[in-house]
C-alpha positions in Angstrom: 74.0 98.8 35.6 73.1 101.9 37.6 70.0 102.7 39.6 68.5 105.9 41.0 68.7 106.2 44.8 64.9 105.7 45.0 65.2 102.5 43.0 67.9 101.0 45.1 66.0 102.0 48.3 62.9 100.3 47.0 64.7 97.2 46.0 66.6 97.0 49.3 63.3 97.2 51.2 61.7 94.4 49.3 64.9 92.3 49.5 65.1 92.7 53.3 61.5 91.8 53.6 62.0 88.8 51.3 64.9 87.7 53.5 62.4 87.5 56.4 62.8 90.8 58.2 59.6 92.6 59.3 58.7 95.8 57.4 60.2 98.1 60.1 63.7 96.7 60.0 63.3 96.3 56.2 62.7 100.1 55.9 65.7 100.8 58.1 67.9 98.5 56.0 66.7 100.3 52.8 67.5 103.7 54.2 70.9 102.6 55.3 71.5 101.1 51.8 70.5 104.3 50.2 72.7 106.4 52.5 75.7 104.2 51.7 75.1 104.5 48.0 74.7 108.3 48.3 78.1 108.4 50.0 79.7 106.5 47.1 79.8 103.0 48.7 78.2 99.9 47.1 75.3 99.9 49.6 73.6 97.0 47.7 76.7 94.8 48.2 76.8 95.7 51.9 73.1 94.8 52.3 73.6 91.7 50.3 76.4 90.6 52.6 74.1 91.2 55.6 71.1 89.3 54.2 73.3 86.3 53.2 73.9 85.8 56.9 70.1 85.1 57.4 70.0 87.0 60.7 66.3 87.4 60.2 65.8 83.8 61.3 66.9 84.6 64.8 67.0 88.4 64.7 66.6 89.0 68.4 69.5 86.5 69.2 71.8 88.4 66.9 70.9 91.8 68.3 72.4 93.2 71.6 70.1 92.8 74.6 72.2 94.6 77.3 73.0 98.1 76.3 76.0 99.1 78.4 79.5 100.0 77.4 79.9 96.6 75.7 77.3 95.2 73.3 77.2 91.5 72.6 74.9 89.2 70.8 74.5 85.4 70.7 76.9 84.5 68.0 77.7 87.1 65.3 76.1 90.5 65.7 73.7 91.7 63.0 74.7 95.2 62.0 71.0 96.0 61.1 69.7 95.2 64.6 72.7 96.8 66.3 72.4 99.8 64.1 68.8 100.3 64.8 69.6 100.3 68.5 72.5 102.7 68.0 70.2 105.1 66.2 67.2 104.8 68.7 69.4 104.8 71.8 71.9 107.4 70.7 71.9 109.0 74.1 74.0 106.0 75.4 76.9 107.5 73.4 76.8 110.5 75.8 78.0 108.2 78.6 81.1 107.1 76.7 82.2 104.9 73.8 80.2 101.8 72.9 82.2 98.7 72.0 80.3 96.2 69.8 81.8 92.7 69.7 81.9 90.1 66.8 80.1 92.3 64.2 79.2 91.2 60.7 79.6 93.8 57.9 80.7 96.7 60.1 80.3 99.2 57.2 76.6 98.8 57.6 76.8 100.4 61.0 78.0 103.7 59.6 74.6 105.0 58.3 73.1 104.3 61.8 76.0 106.2 63.4 75.0 109.0 61.1 71.5 108.9 62.4 72.9 109.0 66.0 75.0 112.0 65.0 72.0 113.9 63.7 70.1 113.2 66.8 72.9 114.3 69.1 73.8 117.2 66.7 77.5 116.3 66.7 79.8 114.0 64.9 80.2 110.3 65.6 83.2 108.1 64.8 83.1 104.3 64.1 86.4 102.6 64.6 87.1 99.1 63.2 90.7 97.9 63.6 92.8 100.4 61.6 89.8 101.9 59.8 87.5 104.6 60.9 84.5 106.6 59.6 83.5 110.0 61.0 80.1 111.4 60.1 77.7 114.1 61.1 74.9 112.2 59.3 75.2 114.3 56.1 78.8 113.8 55.1 81.3 111.1 56.0 85.1 110.6 56.0 85.7 106.9 55.5 87.8 104.5 53.3 86.4 102.5 50.5 87.3 99.0 51.7 85.9 97.5 54.9 86.2 93.9 56.3 83.5 91.3 56.1 83.4 91.1 59.9 85.2 92.6 62.9 85.9 91.2 66.3 85.4 94.7 67.8 83.9 98.0 66.6 84.0 101.1 68.8 81.5 103.9 68.3 82.1 107.2 70.0 81.1 110.8 69.9 83.6 113.2 68.2 86.0 113.3 65.3 86.4 115.7 62.4 85.5 114.5 58.9 88.3 115.9 56.9 88.5 113.9 53.6 84.8 113.9 52.6 83.5 111.3 50.2 81.9 112.7 47.1 78.2 112.2 47.1 76.5 110.4 44.2 73.0 110.7 42.8 73.0 107.2 41.3 73.8 103.8 42.7 76.3 101.5 41.0 75.6 98.0 42.5 77.8 95.0 41.7 76.0 92.6 39.4 76.1 89.7 41.9 74.7 91.8 44.7 72.0 93.2 42.4 71.0 89.7 41.3 70.8 88.4 44.9 68.7 91.3 46.1 66.3 90.9 43.1 66.0 87.2 44.0 65.0 88.0 47.6 62.7 90.8 46.4 60.8 88.3 44.2 59.6 86.6 47.4 57.5 89.6 48.3 55.4 89.5 45.2 52.1 87.7 45.5 51.8 84.6 43.2 49.4 85.0 40.3 45.9 83.6 40.8 43.5 82.4 38.2 41.4 85.5 38.8 44.4 87.9 38.5 45.5 86.2 35.3 42.0 86.4 33.8 41.8 90.1 34.7 45.2 90.8 33.3 44.5 89.1 30.1 41.1 90.8 29.8 42.3 94.3 30.4 40.6 96.7 28.2 37.8 94.3 27.2 34.1 94.9 28.0 31.0 92.8 28.0 28.8 95.8 27.2 29.5 95.8 23.4 
């Protein structure tokens, strides 16, 4: 199944909210998912992997609190929380590389590195073991396969995106990821009430005949 980028962004937002995130982080998660899909990644699968960790239950604990050269969280680091900080506090990259420790789904950091690159009007590189992604926020040079987690991820200014990924206009989510996101999204829908059922069943009817 394929979805438009608008459709996958809307689904991602509802799924993140259904997983327990507030609307702000849910919107950021949705934009990151769309960005990944636009760059030819399975953004839905990446978001699914993040939401399965249930970071929303203790979002602050899984988000870095001290923003120096080394970022750590209590337990595994949530890439959504860390990514939001990376984007909002991009000026920290001007002081030197940032090392993030014990990161879940490191690919999900890349869209936020793109946000930082746009703010700084430069390129930003994310290094994860032997892998790296370099982006200016619009294009990215990055491999297809990324690990489920990383003991260390380094983010720094600079790098030249040479082998650019082909951009896509449709998302091609894996069926398992799509099903999981839809399950979470269902939690955001208000349950039917007797009044809503009555109004729905009586649509188009009038008592003025």
